[in-house]
C-alpha positions as CSV (number, residue, x, y, z in Angstrom):
1,X,8.2,162.4,200.6
2,X,6.2,165.3,202.2
3,X,2.7,165.3,200.6
4,X,2.0,168.8,201.9
5,X,4.8,170.5,200.0
6,X,4.6,172.6,196.8
7,X,8.0,174.0,196.3
8,X,10.5,175.7,193.9
9,X,13.8,174.0,193.3
10,X,16.0,176.0,191.0
11,X,14.0,176.3,187.7
12,X,11.2,173.8,188.4
13,X,8.1,173.4,190.5
14,X,7.7,170.2,192.6
15,X,4.4,169.0,194.0
16,X,4.5,166.1,196.5
17,X,8.1,165.5,195.5
18,X,7.3,165.2,191.7
19,X,8.1,167.7,189.0
20,X,5.0,169.8,188.3
21,X,3.8,172.3,185.6
22,X,0.6,174.1,185.9
23,X,-1.9,174.8,183.1
24,X,-4.2,177.3,184.5
25,X,-7.2,179.5,183.6
26,X,-8.5,182.7,185.3
27,X,-12.1,182.5,186.6
28,X,-13.3,185.3,188.8
29,X,-15.9,184.0,191.2
30,X,-17.3,187.5,191.7
31,X,-18.1,187.9,188.0
32,X,-20.1,184.6,187.7
33,X,-23.2,183.7,189.6
34,X,-22.4,181.1,192.3
35,X,-24.7,178.7,190.6
36,X,-22.4,178.9,187.5
37,X,-19.1,178.1,189.3
38,X,-19.4,174.4,188.8
39,X,-20.1,174.8,185.1
40,X,-17.0,177.0,184.4
41,X,-14.7,175.0,186.6
42,X,-15.8,171.7,185.0
43,X,-15.1,173.1,181.6
44,X,-11.6,174.3,182.7
45,X,-10.8,170.8,183.9
46,X,-12.3,169.2,180.8
47,X,-10.1,171.4,178.5
48,X,-7.0,169.8,180.2
49,X,-6.1,172.4,182.8
50,X,-5.0,171.4,186.3
51,X,-5.3,174.8,188.1
52,X,-7.7,177.8,188.5
53,X,-6.6,181.3,189.3
54,X,-8.7,184.1,190.7
55,X,-8.3,187.6,192.0
56,X,-9.9,188.6,195.3
57,X,-11.6,192.1,195.2
58,X,-11.2,194.1,198.4
59,X,-14.1,196.4,197.6
60,X,-16.6,193.6,197.5
61,X,-15.4,191.9,200.6
62,X,-15.2,195.1,202.7
63,X,-17.8,197.5,201.0
64,X,-18.0,199.7,204.1
65,X,-15.0,200.0,206.4
66,X,-15.1,197.2,209.0
67,X,-18.1,195.5,207.4
68,X,-17.1,192.3,205.7
69,X,-18.9,189.9,203.4
70,X,-17.8,186.4,202.5
71,X,-21.2,184.9,201.8
72,X,-23.2,183.8,198.8
73,X,-21.4,184.9,195.6
74,X,-18.5,186.2,197.7
75,X,-17.8,182.8,199.4
76,X,-14.2,182.5,198.2
77,X,-13.7,179.4,200.3
78,X,-16.6,177.6,198.7
79,X,-15.4,178.5,195.2
80,X,-12.0,177.1,195.9
81,X,-13.4,174.0,197.5
82,X,-15.6,173.5,194.4
83,X,-12.5,173.6,192.2
84,X,-10.8,171.1,194.5
85,X,-13.6,168.6,194.2
86,X,-13.2,168.7,190.4
87,X,-9.5,167.9,190.8
88,X,-8.2,171.5,190.3
89,X,-5.4,173.3,192.2
90,X,-5.8,177.0,192.8
91,X,-3.7,180.2,192.7
92,X,-5.0,183.1,194.7
93,X,-4.3,186.8,194.1
94,X,-5.4,188.5,197.3
95,X,-3.4,191.7,196.8
96,X,-4.9,195.0,198.0
97,X,-5.1,196.1,194.3
98,X,-6.1,193.8,191.5
99,X,-6.7,196.0,188.4
100,X,-8.8,193.3,186.6
101,X,-10.8,196.1,184.7
102,X,-12.7,196.2,188.0
103,X,-14.1,199.3,189.7
104,X,-11.1,201.2,191.3
105,X,-8.9,198.1,190.7
106,X,-10.6,196.4,193.6
107,X,-9.7,199.1,196.1
108,X,-12.7,200.1,198.3
109,X,-14.1,203.5,197.6
110,X,-14.2,204.4,201.3
111,X,-10.4,204.8,201.2
112,X,-11.0,208.0,199.3
113,X,-12.5,209.6,202.4
114,X,-9.0,209.6,203.9
115,X,-7.9,212.5,201.8
116,X,-4.3,212.5,203.0
117,X,-3.8,208.8,202.5
118,X,-1.6,207.6,199.6
119,X,-2.9,204.3,198.3
120,X,-0.7,201.5,197.2
121,X,2.2,202.9,199.2
122,X,4.1,202.5,202.5
123,X,2.0,205.3,204.0
124,X,1.2,203.8,207.5
125,X,-2.4,204.9,207.2
126,X,-2.8,202.7,204.1
127,X,-0.9,199.8,205.5
128,X,-3.2,199.9,208.6
129,X,-6.3,199.5,206.4
130,X,-4.7,196.6,204.5
131,X,-3.7,194.9,207.8
132,X,-7.3,195.1,209.1
133,X,-8.6,193.6,205.8
134,X,-6.0,190.8,205.7
135,X,-6.8,189.8,209.3
136,X,-10.3,189.0,208.2
137,X,-9.5,187.8,204.6
138,X,-6.9,185.2,205.7
139,X,-9.4,183.6,208.1
140,X,-11.1,182.5,204.9
141,X,-8.1,181.6,202.7
142,X,-5.5,180.4,205.2
143,X,-7.1,176.9,205.6
144,X,-7.2,176.5,201.8
145,X,-3.4,176.4,201.4
146,X,-1.8,173.3,200.2
147,X,0.2,173.2,203.4
148,X,-3.1,173.0,205.3
149,X,-4.5,170.2,203.1
150,X,-6.2,172.5,200.6
151,X,-5.6,173.1,196.9
152,X,-4.0,176.6,196.9
153,X,-0.4,176.4,195.6
154,X,0.7,180.0,195.5
155,X,-0.5,183.6,196.4
156,X,0.3,186.9,194.9
157,X,2.1,189.7,196.7
158,X,0.9,192.7,194.6
159,X,-0.5,193.1,191.1
160,X,1.6,194.7,188.3
161,X,3.2,197.1,190.9
162,X,6.1,197.6,188.5
163,X,3.6,199.4,186.2
164,X,2.7,201.8,189.1
165,X,5.6,202.5,191.5
166,X,8.7,201.1,193.1
167,X,8.1,201.6,196.8
168,X,9.9,198.6,198.2
169,X,8.8,199.5,201.7
170,X,5.2,199.0,200.6
171,X,5.9,195.6,199.1
172,X,7.8,194.5,202.2
173,X,4.9,195.6,204.4
174,X,2.4,193.6,202.3
175,X,4.8,190.6,202.3
176,X,5.1,190.8,206.1
177,X,1.3,191.0,206.5
178,X,0.9,187.9,204.4
179,X,3.4,186.0,206.6
180,X,1.9,187.3,209.8
181,X,-1.6,186.1,208.7
182,X,-0.4,182.6,208.0
183,X,0.6,182.5,204.3
184,X,3.0,179.6,204.0
185,X,2.8,178.8,200.3
186,X,5.1,180.3,197.7
187,X,4.5,184.0,197.1
188,X,4.9,185.6,193.6
189,X,4.8,189.0,191.9
190,X,3.2,189.6,188.6
191,X,4.5,192.3,186.2
192,X,5.3,193.0,182.6
193,X,8.3,191.1,181.3
194,X,10.5,194.1,180.6
195,X,13.3,195.3,182.8
196,X,11.7,198.5,184.2
197,X,8.6,196.8,185.5
198,X,10.4,193.7,186.8
199,X,12.9,195.9,188.7
200,X,10.2,198.1,190.1
201,X,7.7,195.4,191.0
202,X,9.8,192.7,192.5
203,X,11.0,192.5,196.1
204,X,14.6,191.5,196.0
205,X,16.2,189.8,199.0
206,X,13.1,187.7,199.7
207,X,12.2,184.2,198.4
208,X,9.5,185.6,196.0
209,X,8.9,184.3,192.5
210,X,8.8,186.8,189.7
211,X,6.3,186.1,187.0
212,X,5.4,187.9,183.7
213,X,2.2,189.1,182.1
214,X,2.0,189.1,178.3
215,X,0.0,187.6,175.4
216,X,2.5,186.8,172.6
217,X,6.1,186.0,171.8
218,X,6.7,183.9,174.9
219,X,10.2,182.9,173.9
220,X,11.5,186.5,173.7
221,X,9.6,187.6,176.8
222,X,10.7,184.7,179.0
223,X,14.2,185.4,177.9
224,X,13.9,189.1,178.9
225,X,13.0,188.0,182.4
226,X,15.9,185.6,182.6
227,X,18.4,188.2,181.3
228,X,17.3,190.7,183.9
229,X,17.5,188.4,186.9
230,X,20.6,186.5,185.6
231,X,19.6,183.3,187.2
232,X,17.3,180.3,186.6
233,X,13.8,180.1,188.1
234,X,10.5,178.6,187.0
235,X,9.3,180.6,184.0
236,X,5.6,181.6,184.5
237,X,3.2,183.7,182.5
238,X,0.7,184.6,185.1
239,X,-1.5,186.4,182.6
240,X,-1.4,185.1,179.1
241,X,-3.8,187.5,177.4
242,X,-6.1,185.4,175.2
243,X,-8.4,188.3,174.4
244,X,-9.1,191.8,175.7
245,X,-11.6,194.0,177.5
246,X,-14.0,196.5,175.8
247,X,-15.0,200.1,176.3
248,X,-18.0,202.1,175.2
249,X,-18.1,203.3,171.6
250,X,-15.2,201.1,170.5
251,X,-15.2,198.0,168.4
252,X,-14.9,194.6,170.1
253,X,-11.4,193.2,170.0
254,X,-11.1,189.6,168.7
255,X,-8.1,187.3,168.5
256,X,-7.6,184.5,166.0
257,X,-8.2,181.2,167.8
258,X,-5.5,179.2,166.0
259,X,-2.9,181.9,166.4
260,X,-3.6,182.1,170.1
261,X,-3.5,178.3,170.6
262,X,-0.1,178.1,168.8
263,X,1.3,180.9,171.0
264,X,0.0,179.2,174.1
265,X,1.6,176.0,172.9
266,X,4.9,177.8,172.6
267,X,4.6,179.2,176.1
268,X,3.7,175.8,177.6
269,X,6.7,174.2,175.8
270,X,9.1,176.7,177.3
271,X,7.6,177.7,180.6
272,X,6.8,176.0,183.8
273,X,3.3,177.5,184.1
274,X,0.8,179.4,182.0
275,X,-2.4,181.0,183.2
276,X,-4.9,182.0,180.6
277,X,-6.3,185.4,181.3
278,X,-9.2,185.1,181.0
279,X,-10.6,181.5,180.7
280,X,-14.1,182.7,181.6
281,X,-14.5,186.5,181.8
282,X,-18.1,186.7,183.0
283,X,-19.9,190.0,183.7
284,X,-19.4,193.2,185.6
285,X,-22.7,193.0,187.4
286,X,-24.0,196.0,189.3
287,X,-21.8,199.1,189.0
288,X,-18.5,197.3,189.1
289,X,-17.1,198.0,185.6
290,X,-13.7,199.6,185.7
291,X,-12.4,202.5,183.7
292,X,-9.3,203.0,181.5
293,X,-7.5,206.3,181.3
294,X,-5.7,208.0,178.4
295,X,-3.9,211.2,179.3
296,X,-6.4,213.1,181.3
297,X,-9.4,211.2,179.9
298,X,-11.4,208.5,181.7
299,X,-12.7,205.8,179.4
300,X,-15.3,203.6,181.1
301,X,-15.5,199.9,180.3
302,X,-18.6,198.0,179.5
303,X,-20.7,195.6,181.6
304,X,-19.7,192.5,179.6
305,X,-16.4,191.0,180.5
306,X,-16.6,188.5,177.7
307,X,-12.9,189.2,176.9
308,X,-13.1,187.0,173.8
309,X,-12.1,184.2,176.2
310,X,-12.2,180.4,175.6
311,X,-15.6,180.5,177.4
312,X,-17.9,183.3,176.3
313,X,-19.6,185.6,178.8
314,X,-22.4,183.1,179.5
315,X,-19.8,180.3,180.0
316,X,-20.1,178.4,176.7
317,X,-17.0,177.2,174.8
318,X,-15.8,179.1,171.8
319,X,-13.5,178.1,169.0
320,X,-10.6,179.1,171.2
321,X,-11.6,176.4,173.7
322,X,-11.4,173.8,171.0
323,X,-8.1,175.0,169.7
324,X,-6.6,175.2,173.2
325,X,-7.8,171.7,174.0
326,X,-6.2,170.5,170.8
327,X,-2.7,171.9,171.7
328,X,-2.9,170.7,175.3
329,X,-3.5,167.2,173.9
330,X,-0.6,167.5,171.5
331,X,1.7,168.4,174.3
332,X,0.4,166.2,177.0
333,X,-1.6,163.3,175.4
334,X,-1.9,161.5,178.8
335,X,-4.1,164.4,180.2
336,X,-7.7,163.3,180.5
337,X,-10.0,165.7,178.5
338,X,-13.8,165.7,178.4
339,X,-16.4,167.3,176.2
340,X,-17.4,170.7,177.7
341,X,-20.8,171.4,179.2
342,X,-23.1,173.6,177.1
343,X,-25.8,176.0,178.3
344,X,-29.1,176.6,176.4
345,X,-30.9,179.9,176.0
346,X,-34.4,181.1,175.8
347,X,-36.2,183.9,174.0
348,X,-39.4,185.8,175.0
349,X,-41.3,189.1,174.3
350,X,-42.2,191.1,177.4
351,X,-44.8,193.9,177.4
352,X,-44.3,197.1,179.4
353,X,-46.3,196.8,182.6
354,X,-45.8,200.4,184.0
355,X,-43.6,203.4,183.9
356,X,-42.9,206.3,186.3
357,X,-40.7,209.4,186.3
358,X,-37.8,209.1,188.7
359,X,-38.5,212.5,190.2
360,X,-41.9,211.3,191.4
361,X,-40.5,208.3,193.3
362,X,-37.1,209.5,194.4
363,X,-37.9,209.4,198.1
364,X,-39.1,205.8,197.9
365,X,-36.0,204.4,196.3
366,X,-33.2,206.5,197.7
367,X,-31.3,207.2,200.9
368,X,-31.6,210.9,201.6
369,X,-29.1,213.2,203.3
370,X,-29.2,216.9,203.8
371,X,-26.1,219.2,204.0
372,X,-25.1,222.8,203.5
373,X,-22.6,221.8,200.7
374,X,-22.9,218.9,198.3
375,X,-21.3,215.7,199.6
376,X,-19.3,213.3,197.5
377,X,-20.6,209.8,196.9
378,X,-18.0,208.4,199.2
379,X,-19.1,210.7,202.0
380,X,-22.7,209.6,201.4
381,X,-21.6,206.0,201.8
382,X,-23.2,205.2,198.4
383,X,-20.1,205.4,196.2
384,X,-21.5,203.6,193.1
385,X,-24.2,204.4,190.6
386,X,-26.2,207.5,190.8
387,X,-26.9,210.4,193.2
388,X,-29.5,213.2,192.7
389,X,-28.5,216.5,194.1
390,X,-31.4,219.1,194.6
391,X,-31.7,222.6,196.0
392,X,-34.0,225.6,195.7
393,X,-33.0,228.6,193.6
394,X,-34.5,232.1,193.8
395,X,-34.3,234.1,190.6
396,X,-31.9,237.0,190.5
397,X,-32.3,237.8,186.8
398,X,-34.1,236.5,183.7
399,X,-31.1,234.7,182.2
400,X,-28.8,233.1,184.7
401,X,-25.4,231.3,184.2
402,X,-24.9,228.1,186.2
403,X,-21.7,226.1,186.5
404,X,-20.9,222.6,187.9
405,X,-17.6,222.6,189.7
406,X,-15.5,219.4,190.0
407,X,-18.1,216.8,189.3
408,X,-17.5,213.2,188.2
409,X,-18.4,211.5,185.9
410,X,-21.6,212.5,184.1
411,X,-24.0,215.2,185.2
412,X,-27.5,216.0,183.9
413,X,-28.6,219.5,185.0
414,X,-32.4,220.0,185.4
415,X,-34.2,223.3,186.0
416,X,-37.7,222.5,187.4
417,X,-37.3,218.9,186.2
418,X,-36.6,219.9,182.6
419,X,-33.2,218.9,181.2
420,X,-31.0,221.8,180.5
421,X,-27.6,220.2,179.9
422,X,-25.7,216.9,180.0
423,X,-22.0,217.3,180.8
424,X,-19.1,214.8,181.1
425,X,-15.7,215.3,182.8
426,X,-14.4,217.2,179.8
427,X,-17.3,219.7,179.8
428,X,-17.8,220.1,183.6
429,X,-17.3,223.8,184.5
430,X,-18.7,225.1,181.2
431,X,-21.4,227.7,181.7
432,X,-25.1,226.6,181.5
433,X,-27.1,229.7,180.5
434,X,-30.8,229.4,181.2
435,X,-33.9,231.6,181.0
436,X,-35.5,231.8,184.4
437,X,-39.3,232.3,184.1
438,X,-40.5,232.1,187.7
439,X,-39.4,233.4,191.1
440,X,-38.8,230.2,192.9
441,X,-37.2,227.2,191.1
442,X,-35.7,223.8,191.7
443,X,-32.3,222.7,190.6
444,X,-31.6,219.0,190.1
445,X,-28.3,217.5,189.2
446,X,-28.3,213.7,188.5
447,X,-24.6,212.5,188.7
448,X,-23.5,209.1,187.6
449,X,-20.2,207.4,188.7
450,X,-19.4,205.6,185.4
451,X,-16.5,203.6,187.0
452,X,-13.3,204.5,188.8
453,X,-10.0,204.1,187.0
454,X,-8.5,200.6,187.5
455,X,-5.0,201.1,186.1
456,X,-2.2,203.7,186.0
457,X,-1.4,207.0,187.6
458,X,-5.0,208.3,187.6
459,X,-5.7,206.0,190.5
460,X,-4.5,209.1,192.5
461,X,-6.6,211.6,190.5
462,X,-9.0,213.6,192.6
463,X,-11.7,212.7,190.0
464,X,-11.8,209.2,191.5
465,X,-13.9,210.8,194.2
466,X,-17.3,210.8,192.6
467,X,-20.4,213.0,192.8
468,X,-20.0,216.7,193.4
469,X,-16.7,217.6,194.9
470,X,-16.8,221.3,194.5
471,X,-20.4,222.6,194.1
472,X,-23.0,224.3,191.9
473,X,-22.6,228.0,191.1
474,X,-25.1,230.6,189.9
475,X,-23.8,233.9,188.8
476,X,-20.3,233.9,190.5
477,X,-21.2,232.3,193.8
478,X,-21.7,228.8,195.1
479,X,-25.3,227.7,196.1
480,X,-25.2,226.6,199.7
481,X,-27.6,225.4,202.4
482,X,-30.3,222.8,202.1
483,X,-28.7,220.5,199.6
484,X,-30.7,217.2,199.4
485,X,-28.8,214.2,198.2
486,X,-30.7,211.2,197.0
487,X,-28.4,208.1,196.7
488,X,-30.2,205.7,194.4
489,X,-30.7,202.2,195.9
490,X,-30.5,199.9,193.0
491,X,-32.0,197.0,194.9
492,X,-35.1,199.0,195.9
493,X,-36.5,200.0,192.6
494,X,-39.5,197.6,193.0
495,X,-40.6,199.8,196.0
496,X,-41.4,202.7,193.6
497,X,-45.1,203.6,193.3
498,X,-45.6,203.3,189.5
499,X,-49.0,205.1,189.8
500,X,-47.3,208.5,190.4
501,X,-47.1,209.6,186.8
502,X,-44.6,209.6,184.0
503,X,-43.2,212.6,182.0
504,X,-41.3,212.5,178.7
505,X,-37.6,213.4,178.7
506,X,-37.0,212.7,182.4
507,X,-35.2,209.9,184.1
508,X,-37.7,207.1,184.6
509,X,-38.3,203.6,185.6
510,X,-39.9,201.0,183.2
511,X,-41.3,197.8,184.7
512,X,-41.8,194.5,182.8
513,X,-43.6,191.7,184.7
514,X,-43.7,188.2,183.3
515,X,-44.2,184.6,184.3
516,X,-41.9,181.6,183.6
517,X,-42.5,177.9,183.9
518,X,-39.9,175.4,185.2
519,X,-38.0,175.5,181.9
520,X,-35.9,178.5,182.8
521,X,-32.8,179.1,180.7
522,X,-30.1,181.8,180.4
523,X,-30.9,184.7,178.1
524,X,-29.9,188.1,177.0
525,X,-31.9,191.3,177.4
526,X,-32.0,193.3,174.1
527,X,-31.7,196.9,175.1
528,X,-32.0,198.3,171.6
529,X,-34.2,201.4,171.7
530,X,-33.2,202.4,175.2
531,X,-30.6,205.1,175.9
532,X,-28.5,204.8,179.0
533,X,-29.0,203.4,182.5
534,X,-29.1,200.0,184.2
535,X,-31.4,197.0,184.7
536,X,-32.5,195.1,187.7
537,X,-34.0,191.6,187.6
538,X,-35.9,190.5,190.7
539,X,-34.0,193.1,192.6
540,X,-30.5,192.2,191.3
541,X,-28.6,194.8,189.3
542,X,-27.3,193.0,186.2
543,X,-25.4,196.0,184.9
544,X,-25.3,199.2,182.8
545,X,-26.3,199.6,179.2
546,X,-25.6,202.5,176.8
547,X,-26.7,202.9,173.2
548,X,-23.1,204.0,172.3
549,X,-22.4,200.2,172.1
550,X,-20.6,198.0,171.2
551,X,-22.8,195.7,173.3
552,X,-26.6,196.4,173.1
553,X,-27.6,193.6,175.3
554,X,-27.1,192.4,178.9
555,X,-26.5,188.8,179.9
556,X,-29.1,187.4,182.2
557,X,-28.2,184.2,184.0
558,X,-31.1,181.8,184.7
559,X,-30.2,181.8,188.4
560,X,-31.4,185.4,188.6
561,X,-34.9,184.2,187.4
562,X,-37.4,182.1,189.1
563,X,-40.4,179.9,188.4
564,X,-43.6,182.0,188.4
565,X,-43.6,185.8,188.7
566,X,-40.5,187.8,187.6
567,X,-39.8,191.5,187.3
568,X,-37.4,193.5,185.2
569,X,-37.0,197.2,185.9
570,X,-35.1,199.5,183.6
571,X,-33.7,202.7,185.1
572,X,-33.4,205.0,182.0
573,X,-31.9,208.5,182.1
574,X,-32.3,209.6,178.4
575,X,-36.1,209.4,178.0
576,X,-35.8,206.5,175.5
577,X,-37.8,203.3,175.9
578,X,-39.7,200.5,174.2
579,X,-43.2,199.1,174.9
580,X,-41.8,195.6,174.3
581,X,-38.6,194.2,175.8
582,X,-37.0,191.2,174.1
583,X,-35.2,188.3,175.7
584,X,-33.0,186.8,173.1
585,X,-30.7,183.8,172.7
586,X,-27.6,185.6,171.6
587,X,-25.8,188.9,172.4
588,X,-26.8,191.9,170.4
589,X,-24.0,194.2,169.0
590,X,-24.1,197.6,167.6
591,X,-22.0,196.5,164.7
592,X,-21.3,193.1,163.3
593,X,-17.8,194.1,162.1
594,X,-15.2,193.2,164.7
595,X,-11.7,194.5,164.9
596,X,-9.3,191.6,164.6
597,X,-6.2,192.1,166.8
598,X,-3.4,190.0,168.2
599,X,-2.8,191.2,171.8
600,X,0.8,192.4,172.1
601,X,2.2,194.5,174.9
């Protein structure tokens, strides 16, 4: 018996020569503070699972071209080794594109500077970038393979490619790169179960396992896959959707725990492997939330990636956890299960320490570049968050019409630091008529990248290049020369001089200083009363907030806090704020009425 072999024989998996079925849960190491990995992985094992699955986001590991990061919260090797110590196997999804409701589907924004490149295709220019990334990535993940003595059983070729294109040359190129970089565990594709997506997304003629993504009716959907291929193979649901993601202004989607558990039970009874997507969703910290698209509309997703998963955003078990543990025990009574670990939370009232208008401190907390024409965020090498564009304007007439041309995603237009208009993609280009009362004036345009599309054909839309792509017009001409661009440094807000003055109805920073003793716990920041912006805690960006809901709080892990002095800074763009900020023990929602929905697709 070869103890280093995980293999496929006809319609079954074999591990070390014995028949094997995986019960897996998705945990994204990049959405959970590294201090919380052990907690989530332990609870996965305690539920009765034997495997953890995770995506690998290219945009975090290579944020600037040629600059790689596999340390701290991005230490994929340590995450997998932590899982292994708990007795879990692993499935890795290192494909160039991951979707995952993640910014640009995990593709790095710097790719957009190559304007002739076609992403997710056999374009040699794109393949060259993937090859460079894979050379570095596989240095980390190659030793983790089961064949090398590690816990990784399988790796993914591409992610739901059948829902995007059918470029077989591209799939073959990625497959070859994986082999060249030392992948010697089984490789799989992951697509919808129906014929069109399986036909487009699979690479025929190679020993690649097709898997399906769905959240209900497993018997019918597994049968569709078998009917299409006309042969037997291990039936795997690589994403069994146990919940769903959320967008601004929409009700939170919930799924009945008992209905879910019974559906998973059916899938486990029929299939050879089921991966719960998600087991623990976590948080889109920083500016990493993705964006849906509907027609020509972009619909940004929220900071929370709670997903209504078996573990909630903070990592605590929900009723779904209990029901899933129950059905796993019914199917496999010999599996050892344990009570889950539970986190505790704290509450506290924080008084406002200081506030200052952003216009007064922009030089202290920004990277500044000057150009004749406005530069995109990608060209500025600060592709996420906010950029302030400023220029001088000499009056031509008393009432002037201004226009923003090709700007994404949200722009606030200021004349002499007074807000004149707020425009979104749908309104960009509409005339802004203003009375000009003085000879020399200052134009300021604060542009927010609210999240690049992570799924569908709009990955190729020009609007995925953020900031000002076209320009700013007065009368019928573009304003050129002397554009100053202030790329906001979200980790430098504490360097602002809060003594420089505050003005109503302008973007501003609000600081809350407070002390904690050794009894530090997780908490939520109640953002009720604020308008729109993001929050940093001791220099770490914990995500965006928006009073459109449905979430009105931000999850704050205890690992972001420290004993002694702590600092919270709120960057607020709408001029709304509170003198007292509340840390609370539970999430805060805009509406307590939730939409109940069974996920079917």
